[in-house]
N, CA, C and O of each residue as an XYZ file, in Angstrom:
808
protein
N    -136.662    107.992     17.347
C    -135.396    108.268     17.075
C    -134.694    106.508     17.419
O    -135.124    105.788     18.320
N    -133.496    106.099     16.403
C    -133.047    104.975     16.454
C    -131.887    105.091     17.805
O    -131.371    106.147     18.171
N    -131.703    104.082     18.259
C    -130.691    103.905     19.177
C    -129.500    103.479     18.604
O    -129.648    102.668     17.690
N    -128.328    103.803     18.890
C    -127.225    103.328     18.491
C    -126.923    101.997     19.197
O    -127.033    101.931     20.422
N    -126.507    100.821     18.392
C    -126.454     99.459     19.039
C    -125.157     99.655     20.008
O    -124.151    100.257     19.634
N    -125.281     99.173     21.076
C    -124.347     99.275     22.190
C    -124.372     97.683     22.721
O    -125.374     96.978     22.597
N    -123.157     97.238     23.312
C    -123.180     96.064     24.013
C    -123.474     96.204     25.619
O    -123.100     97.215     26.214
N    -124.063     95.293     26.198
C    -124.472     95.273     27.309
C    -123.025     95.283     28.197
O    -121.949     94.801     27.843
N    -123.317     95.934     29.368
C    -122.050     95.826     30.354
C    -121.447     94.309     30.619
O    -120.258     94.038     30.787
N    -122.387     93.531     30.617
C    -121.903     92.246     30.975
C    -121.220     91.592     30.089
O    -120.393     90.752     30.443
N    -121.485     91.908     28.639
C    -121.123     91.387     27.449
C    -119.579     92.039     27.241
O    -118.669     91.387     26.730
N    -119.434     93.346     27.689
C    -118.209     93.960     27.548
C    -117.406     93.318     28.573
O    -116.227     93.234     28.232
N    -117.658     92.848     29.696
C    -116.715     92.306     30.533
C    -116.236     90.939     29.985
O    -115.039     90.658     30.046
N    -117.086     90.132     29.482
C    -116.798     88.956     29.010
C    -115.903     89.059     27.829
O    -114.975     88.263     27.682
N    -116.165     90.073     26.928
C    -115.434     90.214     25.717
C    -113.912     90.841     26.291
O    -112.922     90.746     25.566
N    -113.844     91.350     27.367
C    -112.487     92.025     27.542
C    -111.689     90.611     28.364
O    -110.477     90.408     28.307
N    -112.539     89.862     29.005
C    -111.723     88.722     29.558
C    -111.123     87.796     28.647
O    -110.016     87.290     28.828
N    -112.014     87.538     27.473
C    -111.347     86.839     26.417
C    -110.456     87.321     25.693
O    -109.623     86.502     25.304
N    -110.329     88.347     25.373
C    -109.381     89.309     24.888
C    -107.971     89.122     25.585
O    -106.963     88.879     24.922
N    -107.963     89.244     26.896
C    -106.870     89.202     28.061
C    -106.364     87.765     27.867
O    -105.154     87.585     27.727
N    -107.196     86.764     27.850
C    -106.789     85.503     28.186
C    -106.160     85.198     26.592
O    -105.122     84.538     26.613
N    -106.527     85.489     25.586
C    -106.101     85.463     24.313
C    -104.477     85.788     24.261
O    -103.590     85.082     23.781
N    -104.359     87.192     24.962
C    -102.972     87.850     24.877
C    -102.104     87.072     25.635
O    -101.001     86.781     25.171
N    -102.571     86.562     27.127
C    -101.838     85.791     27.785
C    -101.272     84.491     27.046
O    -100.075     84.205     27.065
N    -102.105     83.843     26.489
C    -102.056     82.314     25.761
C    -101.037     82.777     24.574
O    -100.238     81.886     24.288
N    -100.909     83.860     23.897
C    -100.123     83.962     22.800
C     -98.508     84.495     23.583
O     -97.410     84.194     23.116
N     -98.687     85.188     24.628
C     -97.505     85.332     25.304
C     -96.754     84.141     25.929
O     -95.531     84.084     25.798
N     -97.399     83.221     26.579
C     -97.146     82.244     26.958
C     -96.574     81.155     25.797
O     -95.580     80.485     26.078
N     -97.113     81.028     24.724
C     -96.794     80.346     23.315
C     -95.699     80.765     22.954
O     -94.846     79.897     22.770
N     -95.326     82.121     22.731
C     -94.182     82.658     22.087
C     -92.894     82.409     23.275
O     -91.752     82.140     22.902
N     -93.188     82.513     24.434
C     -92.169     82.113     25.400
C     -91.438     80.654     25.306
O     -90.227     80.436     25.322
N     -92.521     79.705     25.203
C     -92.061     78.482     25.189
C     -91.502     78.051     23.808
O     -90.744     77.084     23.742
N     -91.880     78.786     22.648
C     -91.386     78.289     21.378
C     -89.916     78.842     21.544
O     -88.972     78.136     21.189
N     -89.703     80.153     22.103
C     -88.431     80.718     22.153
C     -87.243     79.675     22.669
O     -86.195     79.410     22.081
N     -87.747     79.134     24.014
C     -87.108     78.268     24.561
C     -86.696     76.993     23.985
O     -85.604     76.476     24.219
N     -87.713     76.431     23.122
C     -87.442     75.174     22.531
C     -86.579     75.438     21.307
O     -85.954     74.447     20.930
N     -86.406     76.543     20.608
C     -85.621     76.954     19.914
C     -84.201     77.148     20.053
O     -83.350     77.026     19.171
N     -84.026     77.495     21.376
C     -82.952     77.630     21.967
C     -82.196     76.434     22.526
O     -80.973     76.388     22.658
N     -82.966     75.576     22.805
C     -82.327     74.371     23.315
C     -81.816     73.395     22.084
O     -82.483     73.380     21.049
N     -80.650     72.596     22.198
C     -79.870     72.142     21.256
C     -80.798     70.712     20.981
O     -81.635     70.347     21.807
N     -80.565     70.046     19.856
C     -81.525     68.857     19.624
C     -80.363     67.849     20.007
O     -79.233     68.233     20.309
N     -80.817     66.314     19.955
C     -80.065     65.459     20.582
C     -78.588     65.321     19.373
O     -77.471     65.158     19.864
N     -78.709     65.386     18.219
C     -77.402     65.620     17.500
C     -76.705     66.526     17.804
O     -75.485     66.378     17.870
N     -77.308     67.694     18.066
C     -76.117     69.007     18.518
C     -75.608     68.487     19.588
O     -74.385     68.342     19.565
N     -76.199     68.140     20.580
C     -75.840     67.987     21.935
C     -74.382     66.908     21.786
O     -73.308     67.039     22.373
N     -74.697     66.085     21.023
C     -73.685     64.913     20.773
C     -72.398     65.545     20.217
O     -71.275     65.176     20.562
N     -72.658     66.587     19.273
C     -71.595     67.170     18.825
C     -70.902     68.105     19.685
O     -69.674     68.168     19.614
N     -71.510     68.799     20.445
C     -70.868     69.379     21.560
C     -70.270     68.905     22.556
O     -69.621     69.633     23.307
N     -70.382     67.623     22.734
C     -69.775     66.806     23.930
C     -68.444     66.426     23.103
O     -67.332     66.551     23.616
N     -68.641     65.924     21.711
C     -67.552     65.479     21.363
C     -66.466     66.821     21.220
O     -65.263     66.628     21.395
N     -66.895     67.929     20.950
C     -65.879     69.191     20.531
C     -65.029     69.165     22.093
O     -63.811     69.247     22.252
N     -66.133     69.021     23.196
C     -65.406     69.209     24.458
C     -64.262     68.202     24.918
O     -63.259     68.505     25.564
N     -64.686     66.718     24.368
C     -63.701     65.713     24.674
C     -62.466     66.134     23.904
O     -61.352     66.043     24.421
N     -62.666     66.644     22.541
C     -61.423     66.671     21.800
C     -60.355     67.758     22.460
O     -59.130     67.706     22.340
N     -61.134     68.775     23.202
C     -60.049     69.863     23.618
C     -59.092     69.115     24.696
O     -57.880     69.326     24.652
N     -59.634     68.264     25.639
C     -58.839     67.783     26.305
C     -57.870     66.659     25.954
O     -56.944     66.396     26.722
N     -58.055     65.986     24.813
C     -57.087     64.937     24.449
C     -56.134     65.584     23.765
O     -56.315     66.601     23.095
N     -54.924     64.906     23.952
C     -53.647     65.495     23.172
C     -53.371     64.753     21.940
O     -53.323     63.531     22.083
N     -53.196     65.169     20.875
C     -52.786     64.392     19.650
C     -51.707     65.099     19.309
O     -51.705     66.329     19.362
N     -50.658     64.377     18.916
C     -49.328     65.064     18.517
C     -49.244     65.549     17.233
O     -49.375     64.689     16.363
N     -49.059     66.703     16.856
C     -49.319     67.477     15.476
C     -48.047     67.022     14.651
O     -46.911     67.093     15.121
N     -48.334     66.541     13.360
C     -47.280     66.202     12.581
C     -46.432     67.657     12.284
O     -46.885     68.777     12.048
N     -44.993     67.179     12.393
C     -44.189     68.244     12.209
C     -44.331     68.739     10.775
O     -44.541     68.030      9.790
N     -44.146     70.408     10.814
C     -43.982     70.893      9.307
C     -42.834     70.070      8.371
O     -41.798     69.601      8.843
N     -43.171     70.005      7.169
C     -42.250     69.310      6.466
C     -40.909     70.193      6.440
O     -39.804     69.683      6.257
N     -41.076     71.320      6.604
C     -39.687     72.160      6.540
C     -38.941     71.717      7.843
O     -37.787     71.298      7.755
N     -39.506     71.791      8.914
C     -38.756     71.293     10.182
C     -37.989     69.928      9.987
O     -36.807     69.786     10.299
N     -38.712     69.020      9.484
C     -38.268     67.582      9.374
C     -37.176     67.785      8.519
O     -36.106     67.475      9.045
N     -37.082     68.292      7.133
C     -36.043     68.490      6.282
C     -34.862     69.019      6.913
O     -33.736     68.561      6.714
N     -35.179     70.195      7.842
C     -33.934     70.807      8.343
C     -33.140     70.108      9.428
O     -31.936     70.280      9.618
N     -34.017     69.214     10.195
C     -33.297     68.336     11.135
C     -32.167     67.492     10.503
O     -32.309     66.873      9.449
N     -30.954     67.520     11.288
C     -29.958     66.546     10.832
C     -30.303     65.235     11.020
O     -31.131     64.874     11.856
N     -29.644     64.428     10.204
C     -30.184     63.063     10.463
C     -29.389     62.309     11.720
O     -28.243     62.571     12.084
N     -30.247     61.344     12.271
C     -29.593     60.760     13.523
C     -28.481     59.522     12.594
O     -28.810     58.866     11.606
N     -27.353     59.516     13.194
C     -26.491     58.696     12.676
C     -26.097     57.635     13.715
O     -26.091     57.917     14.913
N     -25.714     56.213     13.186
C     -25.387     55.248     14.101
C     -24.206     55.585     15.107
O     -24.088     55.152     16.254
N     -23.276     56.534     14.365
C     -22.243     56.894     15.257
C     -22.466     57.895     16.499
O     -21.778     57.886     17.520
N     -23.557     58.770     16.233
C     -24.018     59.656     17.178
C     -24.608     58.825     18.316
O     -24.079     58.889     19.426
N     -25.655     58.062     18.109
C     -26.165     57.233     19.035
C     -25.259     56.180     20.077
O     -25.458     55.956     21.271
N     -24.245     55.652     19.213
C     -23.310     54.935     19.840
C     -22.448     55.727     20.748
O     -22.267     55.282     21.881
N     -21.835     56.964     20.357
C     -21.348     57.984     21.077
C     -21.919     58.507     22.218
O     -21.194     58.852     23.151
N     -23.172     58.618     22.277
C     -23.774     59.057     23.241
C     -23.980     58.064     24.247
O     -23.833     58.402     25.421
N     -24.369     56.632     23.904
C     -24.641     55.432     24.832
C     -23.314     55.449     25.404
O     -23.286     55.067     26.574
N     -22.026     55.842     24.816
C     -20.886     55.437     25.732
C     -20.690     56.250     26.862
O     -20.006     55.763     27.762
N     -21.171     57.456     27.020
C     -20.940     58.109     27.976
C     -22.002     57.661     29.171
O     -21.634     58.063     30.275
N     -22.996     57.061     29.176
C     -23.886     56.428     30.174
C     -23.170     55.519     31.207
O     -23.397     55.742     32.397
N     -22.287     54.468     30.846
C     -21.851     53.826     32.014
C     -21.013     54.600     32.605
O     -21.202     54.605     33.822
N     -20.076     55.327     32.227
C     -19.164     56.135     32.974
C     -19.980     57.213     34.039
O     -19.614     57.354     35.205
N     -21.063     57.895     33.483
C     -21.718     58.643     34.275
C     -22.480     57.899     35.473
O     -22.578     58.305     36.631
N     -22.898     56.944     35.033
C     -23.709     56.240     36.297
C     -23.244     55.793     37.304
O     -23.731     55.824     38.434
N     -21.837     55.151     36.803
C     -20.814     54.956     38.001
C     -20.434     55.708     38.826
O     -20.068     55.338     39.942
N     -20.449     57.176     38.348
C     -20.052     58.241     39.084
C     -21.139     58.785     39.893
O     -20.920     59.104     41.061
N     -22.373     58.923     39.329
C     -23.568     59.509     39.632
C     -24.045     58.715     40.670
O     -24.113     59.292     41.756
N     -24.436     57.414     40.633
C     -25.347     56.633     41.315
C     -24.800     56.310     42.803
O     -25.576     56.253     43.757
N     -23.546     56.123     42.917
C     -23.070     55.583     44.310
C     -23.317     56.745     45.347
O     -23.015     57.908     45.079
N     -23.858     56.383     46.492
C     -23.954     57.470     47.496
C     -23.365     56.998     48.899
O     -23.350     55.802     49.189
N     -22.846     58.053     49.820
C     -22.354     57.686     50.807
C     -22.730     59.084     51.686
O     -22.383     60.253     51.520
N     -23.539     58.476     52.631
C     -23.933     59.706     53.773
C     -22.904     60.426     54.475
O     -23.223     61.469     55.045
N     -21.774     60.039     54.513
C     -20.601     60.533     55.134
C     -19.889     61.668     54.304
O     -19.280     62.671     54.676
N     -20.199     61.123     52.939
C     -19.512     62.216     52.064
C     -20.755     62.518     50.640
O     -20.512     62.180     49.481
N     -21.884     63.119     51.025
C     -22.982     63.142     50.330
C     -22.754     63.752     48.993
O     -23.450     63.410     48.037
N     -21.772     64.675     48.876
C     -21.713     65.504     47.578
C     -20.460     64.839     46.982
O     -19.881     65.499     46.118
N     -19.971     63.688     47.292
C     -18.846     63.326     46.510
C     -19.270     62.709     44.907
O     -18.449     62.459     44.025
N     -20.608     62.561     44.813
C     -20.941     62.269     43.527
C     -21.097     63.410     42.473
O     -21.259     63.238     41.265
N     -21.018     64.672     43.170
C     -21.242     65.622     42.176
C     -19.750     65.830     41.604
O     -19.626     65.945     40.385
N     -18.773     65.876     42.315
C     -17.196     66.114     41.545
C     -16.964     64.922     40.679
O     -16.314     65.063     39.644
N     -17.541     63.524     41.088
C     -17.137     62.385     40.147
C     -18.022     62.651     38.857
O     -17.620     62.092     37.836
N     -19.100     63.376     38.760
C     -20.013     63.232     37.506
C     -19.427     64.616     36.681
O     -19.489     64.718     35.455
N     -18.986     65.410     37.366
C     -18.610     66.769     36.601
C     -18.093     66.457     35.148
O     -18.603     67.110     34.238
N     -17.170     65.558     34.853
C     -16.835     65.418     33.374
C     -17.797     64.912     32.517
O     -17.534     64.946     31.315
N     -19.058     64.362     32.944
C     -19.974     63.582     32.178
C     -21.023     64.424     31.943
O     -21.826     64.032     31.096
N     -21.294     65.795     32.626
C     -22.489     66.648     32.620
C     -22.225     67.869     32.255
O     -21.156     68.413     32.531
N     -23.255     68.483     31.536
C     -23.192     69.852     31.188
C     -23.065     70.996     32.379
O     -23.456     70.827     33.534
N     -22.477     72.123     31.894
C     -22.527     73.101     33.011
C     -23.534     73.497     33.642
O     -23.485     73.813     34.830
N     -24.715     73.539     32.840
C     -26.048     73.961     33.414
C     -26.650     72.938     34.471
O     -27.209     73.281     35.513
N     -26.458     71.656     34.057
C     -26.824     70.373     35.026
C     -25.823     70.553     36.231
O     -26.280     70.367     37.359
N     -24.628     70.865     36.101
C     -23.648     70.774     37.377
C     -24.177     72.007     38.127
O     -24.067     71.856     39.344
N     -24.709     73.159     37.771
C     -24.969     74.126     38.574
C     -26.402     73.775     39.202
O     -26.685     74.213     40.317
N     -27.089     73.171     38.650
C     -28.349     72.727     39.192
C     -28.164     71.623     40.358
O     -28.773     71.719     41.424
N     -27.336     70.641     40.087
C     -27.102     69.628     41.042
C     -26.417     70.281     42.235
O     -26.613     69.821     43.360
N     -25.691     71.243     42.061
C     -25.015     71.885     43.184
C     -25.713     72.829     43.853
O     -25.140     73.371     44.799
N     -26.960     73.193     43.547
C     -27.844     73.859     44.223
C     -28.863     73.064     45.281
O     -29.830     73.630     45.789
N     -28.600     72.029     45.475
C     -29.259     71.137     46.345
C     -28.179     70.091     46.988
O     -27.116     69.863     46.412
N     -28.551     69.444     48.289
C     -27.807     68.630     48.861
C     -28.368     67.170     48.517
O     -29.594     67.087     48.573
N     -27.740     66.115     48.204
C     -28.200     64.928     48.303
C     -28.143     64.388     49.670
O     -27.144     64.563     50.368
N     -29.332     63.641     50.145
C     -29.446     63.227     51.386
C     -29.816     61.548     51.341
O     -30.488     61.090     50.418
N     -29.383     60.840     52.264
C     -29.735     59.477     52.308
C     -31.089     59.280     53.179
O     -31.759     60.239     53.562
N     -31.366     58.130     53.408
C     -32.574     58.390     54.671
C     -32.243     57.556     55.841
O     -31.143     57.012     55.934
N     -33.201     57.436     56.776
C     -32.964     56.720     58.007
C     -32.571     55.247     57.724
O     -31.699     54.737     58.427
N     -33.144     54.559     56.769
C     -32.925     53.139     56.473
C     -31.644     52.906     55.328
O     -31.156     51.786     55.177
N     -31.226     53.957     54.642
C     -30.341     53.993     53.784
C     -29.191     54.880     53.955
O     -29.335     56.096     53.830
N     -28.140     54.392     54.212
C     -26.837     55.505     54.286
C     -25.949     55.126     53.296
O     -24.972     55.861     53.157
N     -26.049     54.124     52.545
C     -24.931     54.066     51.577
C     -25.769     53.444     50.266
O     -26.844     52.898     50.515
N     -25.337     53.507     48.959
C     -25.840     53.081     47.945
C     -24.555     52.734     46.872
O     -23.768     53.602     46.494
N     -24.498     51.498     46.511
C     -23.345     51.194     45.637
C     -23.745     50.775     44.131
O     -24.652     49.944     44.083
N     -23.329     51.120     43.140
C     -23.620     50.718     41.972
C     -22.990     49.432     41.573
O     -21.815     49.121     41.767
N     -24.147     48.537     40.843
C     -23.829     47.180     40.665
C     -23.739     46.991     39.042
O     -22.789     46.409     38.517
N     -24.711     47.485     38.389
C     -24.795     47.188     37.000
C     -26.020     48.060     36.280
O     -26.937     48.370     37.041
N     -26.126     48.464     34.965
C     -27.022     49.045     34.522
C     -27.533     48.675     33.224
O     -26.715     48.093     32.511
N     -28.799     48.887     32.690
C     -29.204     48.748     31.396
C     -30.173     49.895     30.881
O     -31.049     50.402     31.581
N     -29.902     50.235     29.566
C     -30.824     51.436     29.115
C     -31.356     51.108     27.952
O     -30.993     50.106     27.337
N     -32.240     51.893     27.547
C     -33.162     51.679     26.267
C     -33.494     53.058     25.569
O     -34.188     53.855     26.200
N     -33.078     53.362     24.409
C     -33.638     54.646     24.133
C     -35.148     54.972     23.979
O     -35.978     54.190     23.514
N     -35.390     56.191     24.417
C     -36.964     56.409     24.440
C     -36.945     57.348     23.591
O     -37.951     57.225     22.892
N     -36.096     58.574     23.147
C     -36.065     59.506     21.992
C     -35.099     59.981     21.506
O     -34.366     60.753     22.124
N     -34.895     59.595     20.240
C     -33.418     60.200     19.593
C     -33.528     60.970     18.696
O     -34.221     60.715     17.711
N     -32.851     62.104     18.848
C     -32.542     63.271     17.838
C     -30.907     63.353     17.640
O     -30.056     62.693     18.236
N     -30.714     64.390     16.596
C     -29.199     64.246     16.351
C     -28.371     64.971     17.474
O     -27.206     64.698     17.766
N     -29.169     65.957     18.068
C     -28.244     66.734     19.251
C     -28.990     66.494     20.462
O     -28.781     67.360     21.312
N     -29.903     65.465     20.850
C     -30.461     65.504     22.007
C     -30.958     63.971     22.160
O     -31.576     63.620     21.155
N     -30.857     62.985     23.127
C     -31.124     61.795     23.077
C     -31.764     61.449     24.570
O     -31.088     61.661     25.576
N     -32.940     60.973     24.646
C     -33.525     60.372     25.947
C     -33.409     58.962     26.178
O     -33.819     58.229     25.278
N     -32.950     58.465     27.166
C     -32.922     57.069     27.501
C     -33.378     56.710     28.941
O     -33.145     57.374     29.951
N     -34.084     55.518     28.860
C     -34.653     55.066     30.006
C     -33.674     54.114     30.579
O     -33.385     53.090     29.961
N     -33.122     54.409     31.785
C     -31.895     53.648     32.603
C     -32.545     52.804     33.727
O     -33.334     53.317     34.521
N     -32.192     51.480     33.778
C     -32.504     50.650     34.961
C     -31.185     50.248     35.708
O     -30.393     49.458     35.193
N     -30.976     50.805     36.917
C     -29.548     50.729     37.513
C     -29.940     49.848     38.615
O     -30.856     50.163     39.374
N     -29.196     48.612     38.748
C     -29.079     47.778     39.945
C     -28.441     48.130     40.968
O     -27.368     48.655     40.671
N     -28.664     48.058     42.175
C     -27.613     48.864     43.215
C     -28.031     48.025     44.260
O     -28.995     47.259     44.292
N     -26.862     48.361     45.430
C     -26.942     47.690     46.741
C     -26.892     48.638     47.805
O     -25.866     49.233     48.135
N     -28.228     48.798     48.442
C     -28.244     49.691     49.365
C     -27.729     49.052     50.836
O     -27.708     47.848     51.090
N     -27.289     50.207     51.807
C     -26.676     49.567     52.985
C     -27.352     50.279     53.983
O     -27.294     51.499     53.827
N     -28.123     49.798     55.190
C     -28.628     50.643     56.142
C     -27.753     50.790     57.124
O     -26.593     50.378     57.103
N     -28.362     51.466     58.136
C     -27.501     51.953     59.148
C     -26.785     51.137     60.191
O     -25.795     51.519     60.815
N     -27.553     49.655     60.351
C     -27.116     48.464     60.655
C     -25.938     47.744     60.190
O     -25.318     46.868     60.792
N     -25.689     48.285     58.916
C     -24.709     47.420     58.082
C     -25.320     46.366     57.111
O     -24.581     45.674     56.412
N     -26.686     46.251     57.075
C     -27.636     45.391     56.355
C     -27.589     45.760     55.070
O     -27.898     46.909     54.755
N     -27.135     44.694     54.004
C     -27.484     45.073     52.476
C     -28.750     44.634     51.954
O     -29.337     43.654     52.410
N     -29.200     45.368     50.968
C     -30.311     45.315     50.262
C     -30.291     45.560     48.846
O     -29.981     46.675     48.429
N     -30.642     44.468     47.942
C     -30.679     44.902     46.614
C     -31.725     45.859     46.001
O     -32.908     45.558     46.163
N     -31.466     46.798     45.425
C     -32.401     47.546     44.887
C     -32.431     47.934     43.199
O     -31.541     47.488     42.475
N     -33.314     48.629     42.752
C     -33.537     49.057     41.371
C     -33.971     50.514     41.344
O     -35.012     50.933     41.849
N     -32.964     51.322     40.630
C     -33.429     52.690     40.625
C     -33.496     52.868     39.215
O     -32.611     52.562     38.415
N     -34.693     53.424     38.938
C     -35.134     53.732     37.384
C     -35.036     55.289     36.995
O     -35.628     56.123     37.681
N     -34.399     55.595     36.061
C     -33.994     56.802     35.677
C     -34.336     57.095     34.393
O     -34.442     56.211     33.543
N     -34.534     58.340     34.150
C     -34.763     58.904     32.730
C     -33.604     60.001     32.585
O     -33.398     60.933     33.363
N     -32.957     59.717     31.527
C     -31.304     60.531     31.427
C     -31.419     61.161     29.999
O     -31.635     60.526     28.967
N     -31.245     62.468     30.103
C     -31.166     63.237     28.799
C     -29.790     63.564     28.684
O     -29.109     64.078     29.572
N     -29.323     63.161     27.268
C     -27.954     63.356     26.895
C     -28.107     64.438     25.686
O     -28.940     64.304     24.790
N     -27.121     65.614     25.785
C     -26.910     66.713     24.879
C     -25.604     66.456     24.303
O     -24.689     65.820     24.826
N     -25.621     67.148     22.910
C     -24.243     67.491     22.428
C     -23.795     68.754     22.943
O     -24.600     69.684     22.896
N     -22.585     68.965     23.454
C     -22.082     70.138     24.013
C     -20.508     70.259     23.589
O     -19.656     69.478     24.015
N     -20.270     71.193     22.815
C     -18.944     71.414     22.375
C     -18.477     70.301     21.694
O     -17.265     70.097     21.758
N     -19.221     69.475     21.005
C     -18.785     68.481     20.312
C     -18.848     67.183     20.963
O     -18.646     66.136     20.349
N     -19.161     67.252     22.361
C     -19.144     65.915     23.220
C     -20.616     65.724     23.641
O     -21.454     66.623     23.718
N     -20.809     64.358     23.914
C     -22.124     64.093     24.435
C     -21.864     64.274     26.110
O     -20.906     63.781     26.705
N     -22.752     64.953     26.624
C     -22.846     65.246     28.193
C     -24.456     65.080     28.587
O     -25.435     65.392     27.909
N     -24.401     64.528     29.816
C     -25.825     64.448     30.614
C     -26.409     65.768     30.968
O     -25.712     66.518     31.651
N     -27.464     66.111     30.636
C     -28.052     67.529     30.892
C     -29.236     67.331     31.544
O     -29.910     68.353     31.667
N     -29.779     66.138     32.084
C     -30.760     65.899     32.858
C     -30.906     64.577     33.404
O     -30.435     63.620     32.790
N     -31.556     64.414     34.581
C     -31.520     62.877     35.125
C     -33.099     63.135     36.217
O     -33.216     63.911     37.165
N     -34.010     62.291     35.711
C     -35.082     62.159     36.349
C     -35.607     60.798     36.882
O     -35.264     59.774     36.291
N     -36.347     60.736     37.869
C     -36.724     59.189     38.739
C     -37.883     58.761     37.903
O     -38.844     59.527     37.854
N     -37.922     57.619     37.228
C     -39.367     57.105     37.018
C     -40.103     56.171     38.009
O     -39.490     55.316     38.648
N     -41.098     56.314     38.089
C     -41.922     55.457     38.950
C     -41.565     54.100     39.045
O     -41.313     53.405     38.061
N     -41.530     53.609     40.512
C     -41.095     51.908     40.691
C     -39.720     51.714     41.308
O     -39.293     50.620     41.676
N     -39.052     52.881     41.393
C     -37.584     52.929     41.960
C     -37.890     52.276     43.466
O     -38.870     52.638     44.117
N     -36.976     51.305     43.933
C     -37.037     50.895     45.133
C     -36.198     49.494     45.316
O     -35.411     49.024     44.495
N     -36.504     49.024     46.401
C     -36.012     47.390     46.395
C     -36.547     46.576     45.455
O     -37.691     46.744     45.032
N     -35.619     45.455     44.981
C     -35.839     44.501     43.929
C     -36.899     43.612     44.810
O     -36.609     43.182     45.927
N     -38.162     43.388     44.174
C     -38.757     42.283     44.729
C     -38.426     40.877     44.659
O     -37.810     40.397     43.707
N     -38.851     40.174     45.711
C     -38.052     38.794     45.873
C     -39.102     38.004     45.122
O     -38.958     36.793     44.951
């Protein structure tokens, strides 16, 4: 009687080990090939970094042609009439006296918009321990941004500060001033301080 061929127990054990090792090798190989495919190539990495950098950079978008066409033109007359308000406003707004800290507000009223007057009225202007009085001397301005109904100017005002002991010191106040057309007249609608304001260096 013929015996059916059977593998010895030792061969079965080795065969099982080899099959197990092959399965483990296939699993590890597929795991690493999946990770390699998920990682970006060098070129792809550069593209991602460029895109991230572009997100944080501001580029002024060109205005649509319709908006440019609808904007009224800036005339020399509108620029000169707006600039004519600046010296009178600055002579009223800049001077300060700690004994009458709100005097500038009423002096400035004819040259400012109602909304800016309300804004200025909501806080009190104060001097410092070293400066109790400021006098206007002269001013120069340059246009920063001009539109038909809104104009921004950088204004440099030379002043004289007086301290608590009566000592005078020349100073330079750097403002940015917004002028708007209100009821057919140019009026100041905002004033901000530019960096660098203080005493004039000798």
